[in-house]
C-alpha positions in Angstrom: -48.8 -57.3 -70.5 -50.4 -57.1 -73.9 -53.6 -55.6 -72.4 -51.5 -52.9 -70.6 -49.6 -52.1 -73.8 -52.9 -51.9 -75.7 -54.3 -49.4 -73.2 -51.1 -47.3 -73.3 -51.2 -47.3 -77.1 -54.9 -46.4 -77.1 -54.2 -43.5 -74.8 -51.2 -42.2 -76.7 -52.7 -42.8 -80.2 -50.1 -45.4 -81.1 -51.3 -48.4 -83.1 -49.7 -51.8 -83.0 -47.8 -51.1 -86.2 -45.8 -48.2 -84.7 -47.7 -45.5 -86.3 -49.4 -42.5 -84.7 -53.2 -42.0 -85.0 -54.3 -38.4 -84.8 -57.6 -36.6 -85.5 -57.5 -34.1 -88.4 -58.5 -31.2 -86.1 -55.5 -31.9 -83.8 -53.2 -32.5 -86.8 -53.9 -29.0 -88.0 -52.5 -27.7 -84.7 -49.5 -30.1 -84.8 -48.7 -29.9 -88.5 -45.0 -29.1 -88.1 -44.5 -31.9 -85.6 -46.3 -34.4 -87.8 -44.0 -33.4 -90.7 -40.9 -33.8 -88.6 -42.0 -37.2 -87.4 -42.8 -38.3 -91.0 -39.3 -37.2 -92.1 -37.9 -39.3 -89.3 -39.6 -42.3 -90.7 -42.7 -42.5 -88.6 -46.1 -43.1 -90.2 -48.9 -40.9 -89.0 -52.5 -41.9 -89.6 -55.1 -39.1 -89.8 -58.6 -39.9 -88.6 -62.0 -38.4 -88.9 -64.5 -39.5 -86.3 -62.1 -42.3 -85.3 -61.9 -43.7 -88.9 -58.6 -43.6 -90.8 -58.8 -41.3 -93.8 -55.2 -40.5 -94.7 -51.6 -41.4 -93.9 -48.6 -39.0 -93.7 -45.3 -40.8 -94.5 -41.8 -39.5 -95.4 -40.5 -40.0 -98.9 -38.9 -43.2 -100.1 -35.1 -43.0 -100.0 -33.6 -41.8 -103.3 -32.0 -44.5 -105.4 -28.5 -43.2 -106.2 -26.6 -44.4 -109.2 -22.9 -44.9 -109.1 -20.9 -42.4 -111.2 -18.8 -45.1 -112.8 -20.6 -46.2 -115.9 -23.5 -43.8 -115.4 -23.4 -42.6 -119.0 -23.2 -46.0 -120.5 -25.4 -46.2 -123.6 -26.2 -42.5 -123.5 -23.7 -41.3 -126.1 -21.3 -42.7 -128.7 -17.7 -41.6 -128.8 -16.6 -40.4 -132.3 -14.6 -42.9 -134.3 -11.7 -40.5 -134.5 -11.5 -39.8 -130.8 -7.9 -41.1 -130.6 -6.8 -39.0 -133.5 -5.7 -35.9 -131.7 -4.0 -32.7 -132.5 -0.4 -33.3 -133.9 1.0 -30.5 -131.7 -0.5 -32.1 -128.5 0.8 -35.6 -129.5 4.3 -34.1 -129.9 4.1 -32.6 -126.5 3.1 -35.9 -124.9 5.9 -37.7 -126.8 8.5 -35.0 -125.6 7.3 -35.4 -122.1 7.5 -39.2 -122.2 11.0 -39.0 -123.7 12.3 -36.6 -121.0 11.3 -39.1 -118.3 13.4 -41.8 -119.7 
């Protein structure tokens, strides 16, 4: 079975690692397909005279940072941040009093 799979891989250009081997001349003609396959996560190995010379792979997934706490340590709040406008404080007090 291994022999048969090896022959199939050899004929299709597949290597044992799941990547596609393709000659540079053929890669020029199939460039769009190669890019699509790399975007899908496949690794394409470009060869010259049967020897690997380059590899086309998709980008690494972006590491996303959670929004909560993302600005920690990047700025300092002013010391008087809780000292607001007197008029606004009175509006909040009036609103709170009307709910009671």
